[in-house]
N, C-alpha and C positions, 0 to 999 in steps of 0.2 A: 504495500501500499504506500503511496508518495507520500512523505511528510509533507507538512504546512507549508515550509518553505518551497519544495516543489509545487506543489498544489497552489500558491496563491502567485506565484511567478509563471504557470499557463494561465491562472484566470487573467491576470495582468495582459499576457502574451496575447492570449484569443480574444476573452471576450469586448476588452475596449476596442480594438480597429473595428470589427464586426459590427460592433453599437454603434461606434462615430461615423463609420461607411453605412448602415442604414439610414440612419438619422439625417444624413448628407444627402442621401439620394432623393430621400421623400422631400427633404425641403426644395429640391430642384422643382418642381412643380408647382410651386407658388412663389411670389415676389420675394423681393431683397427685405421688406420686412416681416413678413412670416419665415422665411429665412433665418432672420434674428432672432426672431420668436423663439425656433426651435434648439436655436444656441445658448439661450438663455435659460435653458435645463442644465441640472448639475453635472454637465457628460463627463468633466474630469475629477471634481470636488466630489461628487459622489461616489465614483469608485477608489478614488484617494480614499474617504473617509474609511469605506470598505474594506479596504485592505489595510488600514492601521487598525479597526477594531481585531482583524485576524491576526495581526504581527505584534499591537502593542498593548491590545486589549481593549476593553468597554470604557474604562476610567478613562485612558488616555482618548480614545476617540471622542468619550461625552465631552472632554474639554477642547478637542479640536475643533469640533462639529458647533460649537459656541462659536468660536472665532471663527470658522470658515462660514460662518454666517456674517459675522461683521464685516469678512473681508470683504462682502458684495459692494461694501460701500467706496472703497478703490476701484471696484469696474465703473461703477457711476460714474467716478471723477475718470477713469480711463475715458468713458464714451464721451463726456463734455467735453473733453480737450481735446480729442480727437475730433468731434464735430464741427467744432468751432473753426478748428484751425484746418480741417478739410474743405470748408466751405470760401477760401482764398488759397490753400497751398496744395500741394500735391501729397500723395500716399505718404513718400518719406517722412516729411516734414510731419504730418498728420500722427504717424506711428511716434516720431522719436518724443513729440508732443504728451500722447497719451500716456506712452510707458513712463516717461518722468512723474507725469502727474501719479500714475498707480502708483510708483515706487514712493512718493513724498506721501502720497496717502497711507499707505501700509507702515510707513515710519512712525507719522503720528498714532496711528492705531496701537502701534506697538508697546508706546510707551503709556498706555491710560487701561484702565482693567475698570470693565462695567459688569451690574449685573445683566442676567438674560433678559429681561424686560428691558433694560434700559437698551440694550444691543439691539433688541426686535425695533422700539420706537425709532431707533437711532437709523436703523435700515429701511424703514418704512418710508418715514420724515426723509429721508435724503433721494430716493427714488421718486417720490412727487414731487420735489422742488427740482431734482434732475429730469423729468420729464419735462416739465414746465420750462425749463431754461434751454432744453436742446434747440437747435435751429430749426425752422418748421420750413418744411418743403412739399413739393406737390404729391400726387397721387402715387401711388404703386404701380410699377411692371415687373413683369418675370425677370428672372435673371438670364442673359446673353452670355455665347463665346466661353464656355469651359471651358478648359487647359486640361488635358488626358492625365499632368500630373497633380492634380488640384486635388481630387481623392485618395490617392496614397499619400499626398502630404500630409492631409489632415488625418489620417489613421496613424502616422509612422509620427505625427510632431505629439497627436494626442496620448499615445503611449509611450512616449519618451517621458513625458511631464509625469506621467503618472510613476515609472520608475523611478524617478530621481526624486521626487516629492517622497515619496515612502522610503525611500533608500535614504535621505538623509534627516527622517524625521526624529529619531533616536538622538540626534545631535543639534536640530534647533529647537526642541520642544514641541507641545502641543501648540501653544497660543501662534510662535511666528508660523510655526507650520500650516496652521489653519489660516491664519492672513492672508499667506501665499498659494496657497491652493488653487484659489480661483483668477489666477492670473488668467487671463483673457486672451488664453492662445488662441482659441478659435477667432473670437472677434479681432484680435490683431490679424491672424492670417486672411480670413475672407473681406475682412473687411477693404484691405489693403487691395486685393484681387479685385473687387468691385469698384473701390476707388479708380483704378488703374485702368479697367475695362470701361466703366460706365458715367464714371465720374462724382464729385464729390455729393452731390446731393444726395444718389442712392447710398453710397456709405451710411450717409446720415439716415438713411431711412431704415437700412440695417440696425445701425446700433440703437433705432429707438424699439427696433423689435426684441432684441437683446435686454434694453431694459424691460421693457413689458413683460415678458415671460422670465423674467427673474423672480420675481413675484413668489411663482414656484420656488425657485431656490430657497428660499427663506423659509417657505411653510416646510422644505424638504431637511434644512437644517434648524431648525425650529422644532422638528417631531422628533429627530435624533436627540438633540441635546434634551429634552424631557424623558426620553424612552432609553436610552440606551445603557444605562445599569440597572436599571429594575425590570425590563422587558429582555432583553437579553440580544445580541446581534441579528437573528433572526427574523423576531417578530418587530424587531424598531424598524428597521431595513423595510420589512414587507410593510408597516404602515404607512412608515415616509412616500415611499414609491406609490401607495393607492392613493394618497392623499394629493400627493403632488401630479399626478395625472388628472384628477377632478379637478385643482386648481387651475391647471393649464388647460384645461380645454374652457372653461370661462374665461381664462384671459384672451384666447385666441376669437371669440366673440367680442368680444369687448373691442379688441386692435380692427376685425373685420369693421365694426361701427363705425371706429374713428379713421379706418380707412379710406371707407366708403363717402366720409362727408369731405366736401372742396377742402383745400385750405392752400395757402399761398404761399411764394417765397419771400422769407425778410432778412 
C-alpha cells in the first residue's frame, strides 16, 4: 500500500492538472467575465489546504485556512492595480503593478492578527469596495484566439504552485503559507493573455469575474476554518465543496444580470 507521502504526491500530480484542465475547457464556452468567474473558485488554494491537512494535520490546516481566506484581500488589490494600469498600459506593466500590489498587501496582512469574524468582515468589505472601484467597461464577449500552449501552461503552473506551497509550508508556518496560497497565478497568466490578444478592457472584465466568483472562495475557507478540527478532513472538505458550489451558482446568476445591463467605459 502507498505511504501517505507517495499518495499525496500522486494526488497532486494527477488531480490538480485534470481539475484545472477541465475547468479551463468549460470556461472557453463563455466570455471573459464568466471565465474569470470560474477562476474565482479556490482552484489552487483548495488543493493546497487539502494537502496541508493530509501532510501537516487538521490543526495546521485549520489555522492556514483562516489565513488563506484573508489572503483573498491581496487578490482584490492585485485585480484593482492590474485593472487600472491595463486601461492605460500593456500587459507587462499591468502584471508588474498587480504583483507588486499583491506582495505589499500580503506583507501588511502578515503583520496583523485578526479573529475569524474580523477576517470575514474584512474580506467581504474589501470585495464590495474593490468591485465598486474597478474600471467600468462594456459588455462581455467570447474569448478568441486560444494558443495551443495555453491549456498545458495552466495545468503545469497550477501543479507547480501546489507543490511549491505545500513543500515549504513547514518552513513558512500556517499564517504566511495561507496568505501566499491565493497568489493569483491563473488570474495573472490568463489576464495577461487576454490583455495581449484582446485588449485591456477584456482583461478588466476577466478580473471582475474573478472577483465576483471569489465570494465562493471566502465561503469555502470559512467553512474549513469552522469545521476542520471538529469534523475531520473528509467531512469538512465535503461540506465546503457542496456549499461553495451552491454559492457559486448564485453568483453566476448575479453576474449574468450585471453583464446583461448596459454599461459604459469610464
